Every structure is written in structure tokens, then in C-alpha cells.
C-alpha positions in Angstrom: 16.4 4.8 86.3 13.8 2.3 85.0 11.1 1.0 87.4 10.6 -2.3 85.7 14.3 -2.7 85.1 16.7 -0.5 86.9 19.5 -1.4 84.5 17.9 1.0 82.0 18.8 4.6 82.6 17.9 7.9 80.9 18.4 11.6 81.5 15.4 13.9 82.1 15.2 17.6 81.6 14.5 17.9 85.3 16.1 14.9 87.0 14.6 15.9 90.4 11.1 16.5 89.0 7.9 15.0 90.3 7.2 13.2 87.0 9.6 11.5 84.6 9.8 12.7 81.0 10.0 9.2 79.6 10.7 5.6 80.6 14.2 4.6 79.7 13.3 0.9 79.1 10.4 1.9 76.8 12.7 4.1 74.8 15.4 1.4 74.4 13.4 -1.7 73.7 9.8 -1.0 72.6 10.6 0.1 69.1 12.3 -3.2 68.5 9.3 -5.1 70.0 6.8 -3.2 68.0 8.8 -3.7 64.8 9.2 -7.5 65.4 5.5 -7.9 66.2 4.4 -6.0 63.2 6.7 -7.9 60.9 5.5 -11.2 62.4 1.8 -10.4 62.1 2.0 -9.1 58.6 4.7 -11.3 57.0 4.2 -14.6 58.8 0.5 -14.5 59.8 -0.5 -12.4 56.7 -2.7 -10.2 58.9 -3.3 -6.6 57.8 -5.1 -3.9 59.8 -4.9 -0.2 60.3 -5.2 -0.5 64.1 -2.1 0.5 65.9 -0.1 -2.2 67.7 0.3 -1.2 71.4 3.3 -2.8 73.1 1.9 -2.0 76.6 -1.6 -0.9 77.3 -2.4 0.8 80.6 -5.0 -1.7 81.6 -3.9 -1.6 85.2 -5.0 2.0 85.4 -8.6 0.8 85.6 -8.1 -2.0 88.0 -10.3 -1.9 91.1 -8.0 -1.0 94.0 -10.7 -0.4 96.6 -9.9 -3.6 98.4 -6.4 -2.3 99.0 -7.3 1.3 100.1 -4.5 2.7 102.3 -2.4 -0.5 102.2 -0.3 -2.4 99.7 -1.8 -4.9 97.4 -1.1 -8.4 98.4 -2.1 -11.8 97.0 -0.6 -13.8 99.8 -3.9 -14.6 101.5 -5.5 -15.6 98.2 -2.6 -17.9 97.4 -2.6 -19.4 100.9 -6.3 -20.2 100.6 -5.8 -21.7 97.1 -3.0 -23.9 98.5 -5.2 -25.0 101.4 -8.0 -25.9 98.9 -5.5 -27.6 96.5 -2.4 -28.9 98.3 -1.1 -30.3 94.9 -0.9 -26.9 93.3 2.7 -25.8 92.6 3.9 -22.2 92.3 6.9 -20.9 90.4 8.1 -17.4 91.2 10.6 -15.8 88.9 12.3 -12.7 90.4 14.5 -10.2 88.7 17.1 -8.5 90.9 16.6 -5.2 89.0 12.8 -5.1 89.2 11.6 -2.2 91.3 7.9 -2.7 90.3 7.7 -6.1 91.9 10.9 -6.4 94.0 12.0 -9.9 94.9 12.1 -8.9 98.6 8.3 -8.5 98.4 7.8 -12.1 97.1 10.3 -13.4 99.7 8.4 -11.6 102.4 5.0 -12.8 101.2 6.1 -16.4 101.1 7.7 -16.2 104.5 4.6 -14.7 106.1 1.7 -16.5 104.4 1.2 -19.0 107.2 0.9 -22.0 104.8 0.8 -25.5 106.1 4.5 -26.7 106.3 3.4 -29.7 104.1 2.9 -27.4 101.1 6.1 -25.2 101.6 7.8 -27.5 99.1 5.3 -26.6 96.4 7.1 -23.2 96.0 9.9 -22.8 93.5 11.6 -19.4 93.7 14.3 -18.3 91.3 16.3 -15.1 90.9 17.7 -13.6 87.7 20.2 -11.0 86.7 17.3 -9.1 85.0 14.4 -6.8 85.7 10.7 -7.5 85.4 11.0 -8.9 81.9 13.7 -11.6 82.1 13.6 -12.1 78.3 15.3 -8.8 77.8 18.5 -10.2 79.3 19.6 -13.2 77.2 21.3 -15.2 79.9 18.3 -14.8 82.2 15.9 -15.8 79.3 17.9 -19.0 78.8 17.9 -19.8 82.5 14.2 -18.9 82.8 13.3 -21.2 79.9 15.2 -24.1 81.5 13.6 -23.4 84.9 10.1 -23.3 83.3 10.8 -26.6 81.5 12.0 -28.2 84.7 9.0 -26.9 86.6 6.4 -28.2 84.1 8.0 -31.6 83.7 8.5 -32.2 87.4 
């Protein structure tokens, strides 16, 4: 089952193994993403290069996690402080029901336990989609997310 989108499923050689053989979501959608991007870059933008196009780069592997040693990474306190410094800041959180990487329960919990001033609680807009981490993979979620983003920006 896919971590970023549990709707994507695959079969491993050893389905009870410590490591997965491949990521089902990658296998099912990344070829199309790479092909579309390469076509757009070459045909529309007229850019040519021998460098490979990487759909997803493991930049997160080099992040500094020392501040979160032996605990989960949370940005709740950073967000609480930002809202205290700028009470006009608004926050839109888009949650996918099938996202196991950043589950919607985690953002719900974070917002419920941040200890923000009640006056800024209305600055949060939280929405839920029948998708995983990348709403644009599920067309109805993409359409709703686009509407939600337009509404958020124009409000």
C-alpha cells in the first residue's frame, strides 16, 4: 500500500519484508509525470539538456532532524508563534484522507493543541479530500482543491 496515497497498491516479492520492493504510486503515475514534463520543457519551452528529469528528489534525506531527536517533528509551536506575531496571517490546510505520510489526524491534533489565541482560530481553513498526499492525482479532489484555493486567496 502506498504511504503518500494508500489507494495505490502493489505486490512485493516478500509482502511481509522489512523494505518494500517499489512504491506503488511511483510505478503507476511517475512515468506519466516525467513524460508530460519532458514534453512541455522540450516542445513548449524549447529547452534541451542531457540532464535527467527527476520527478522526486530525496532532498528530505539531508534535512537536519537534530531538533526532533527522539520525538516527532512538529511545526505547531512555530505556527503558533507566527500567528502571535502576525494575527492577520491565514492558514489553509488541505488534507487527504488516504495520506499516510502526513495523516489528517496529525494536522487536526496540531491545531487543536497549539494553544493559539481564540481570536485567531478563525484564521485556519481546513479541508479534507478523497485523495492522498497529492490531491491533483484524483480529479474530483483537484477540482475542489482549486476552488478552495481560489476562495482562500480571494477572501
